[in-house]
N, C-alpha and C positions, 0 to 999 in steps of 0.2 A: 113938186118941191123938196117935201119930205123924204116921198121915194128916193129921189138922187143923192138927197146928203145920205140916207142909209145906207145904199150901195158905196158910195165913196168911202164912211168910216168902217165897212168891212172890210173893202179892200186894204185897207191900210192895218186893219190887225193883222191880216193874214201877213202881209210883207214881214212885219212885224215877228209875228211866231216864227218864221223861218230863217231870220239873220241870225249867225253864230253868236252865243252870248258873250265871248272876249273880241270880239269886234272884227276879227280878222277872216275875211270873205273866204280865203282860198283854205282853211282849215284850222284844225286847234293847233297852237303852239306848243303843246307840252303831250307826252307820250302817252299811251293807253292808261298808265298806272298814275297819271299825274305829274311826273317830273317832266324836265327839260331833257331830251338827249341829247348823248354828249357828242361833241364835234370831232371827229375822226380824222380830220383831215391834217392838223396838226399834228398828233403823233407820229403819223406815217411820214413825216417832212423832218421829225428828229432825228427818225430811224436812219433814214435813208442819208443824211449829213454825217453822220455819226461814220459809217460805215466807208464813205469817201475817204475819211480823216485818215483811218486806219491804215487802206489801202496804201495812200501816197508815203507816207512814212515809211512802211515797210520796203518797198520798191529802191525809194533814193537812196535809203542807206546804206542796202546792201550795193546796190553797184558802185558808188560812188567809194566806198573805204576799198574793195577788191581791186577796181581797176588803177586806181590812182595808187594806191599802193607797189602794187605789183613794176609798174610802168619805171618809176622813180629808185626803186631801190636796186633793179636791174642794172640799171646805168650807171648808178655809183658804184654798185661791185666793181664792173668792168673797167674804170679808171684807174682803180690801183692795182691793176697788174704791171704797168709800165714800169722799167726800172731803170739806170741807165749806170755803165760800171765806173768806179771811181776814180780820181784822179790819180795819176800815175807820177811818182816822183824816184828819178834813175837816181841810183845812189853808187854805181861804176861800170865797169868792163867786164869783170871777171865771175866767175863761178858764186853762185849763192847771191850776187847781188842783183838790183831792181835794176834793170838795163834802161842806159839813158834812150831817148827816142831817135831813130833815123828817118829823116825823111828825104829823098831822091826822088827825080824825074825816073819813069818806066819807058820802056821801049813806045809806047802809044805817046808819050809827050804829058801824059799827065804826075800827078805827083802821088808818091806812095808814101806812108806812115807806118813805122813799125808798131807805135802805141794803137794805133785802131786795130790790130789783130788781136787786141785783148781778149781773153776766153780762148784763145786757140793756142796749140800748139806750133811754135815756128821755129821753120830750119831757114836758116841764113848763110848762105854761103858766097863768100868773098874769093874774088879769083879775078885773072888775067884770061882775054878771050884766044891768045895764042897758046895758053897752057894746054896740053892735052890731059891733063889730071882734072881740070877743071871741067873741060867739057865732057871727060869720063861721066861726071857727076851729073852733069846737066843732062846728059843722057836718059838717064831713069828718074830723075827726078818731078819729071812732070807725071811720071807711074805712079809714083809715090804719091803726087797730090790729087789723083782721081781718086786714087785706093781710097783714101782717108775722107775727101770730100770737103764742106765746110768747116769738120774739127781741126784742120791742120794749114796754115798757110807757108808754103814755100816760096822763097824768092832768091834767085841768084844776083849777085852784085858785082859788076864789071869795075875794075881798079882801071887796068890797061885795056886798050883794045886789041885788036888781030895785029897792027902794024908795030905794037910795042908803046903806045901814044895814048895820053887821056884817053878813056873810053866816050864814047858819043852815043848818042841817038841811035845813031845806024848801027855802032858796034852791037846794040842791046837787041837791035830789031833782027839781025842776023844770027844771034844764038838763039832768042826764043823761035824764030820761023824754023830753023834747022834742029833743034832739038823738043820742039813743042811744049817750052816751057809757057806757063801763063804770065807768069811776071820776073823780066829781067830790067834790074837798076843797073845803072852809071851813075859811080861816085866820082865827082869832079872838087869836092871839096879835100885838101891835102889834110884837115885836122880830122876828117872822118877816114880817110884812107887810113891814118897813123893808128888814131884809135882803137878802130876796128881790125884792121888789117896787119900793121906795122910793115914789115919787109920779107914776110915766110907768108907764101899762098900755095894753094887754096885753105880757108879757114873756114869751119863750119862751126855755128852757133846754135845749140838748142835752146829754147826757151820757152819756159812753160807757160801756163794759160794767163798765170798774175804776172807776167812780164819779169819772171826770174830766171835767170838764165841758170841752166840743167848742166850742159855740157859745153866746152871749146875742144873741137879735135884740128889738128892742123896735119896736113897732106892729104892725100885721097881716104876717102872714107867709101865704105861697099852698102848697098842697099838694104841688103839685111840689118847691118849696124843701126843705118838711121830707122828702121821702121821699128826696129827695138826698144830703141829710146824714144821713140813717140809712144808704143804702146805702154812705157811707164810712167810716161806724163797724163794719160789721158783715164 
């Protein structure tokens, strides 16, 4: 019995000697120098988070500022380019006057307005369809219009037709097709007939881009004269 007790006590002492002094069976909780080793996880996490914040700020600021400003400013600037001519208040039918508007039907049945020609030099020739002086001018007026393009508007305005009666759309169509004119009007208003042409025809009006009458000529006018007057207003 004493031998068994002695053996048991010896084994107990041996196990006690092998156990760690700090009670941790997996090893000491301190470093070799007796201090607790630092926790390296948290500083590493902090460094990564700070880096993410820096990248996000730089990218978002650069893209938003550059793209948004360019798109909005360009569109707003383009809108300011649109302009319209001022209202035109006619003062008379003489040289130096701002001309009153003339609206009349053309050979196609549409409505032509003199004031719509604002910004162009306008040549307006009143005459009769049976009058050879008028048809002489009609024969070259289309060439003048072709030569100057959109800078000049030219219109023949019929008072009487080929039969000596008030001009009709058919009379305007005949002049346009025969002489190649782009615009031939027929004037049915007696007031317009008297105000613009009176009793002596043909009558030629040269009207500047701001609708001011520059010249009025009675009788036949040559092409060179017409072009010289146009050149003086362009």
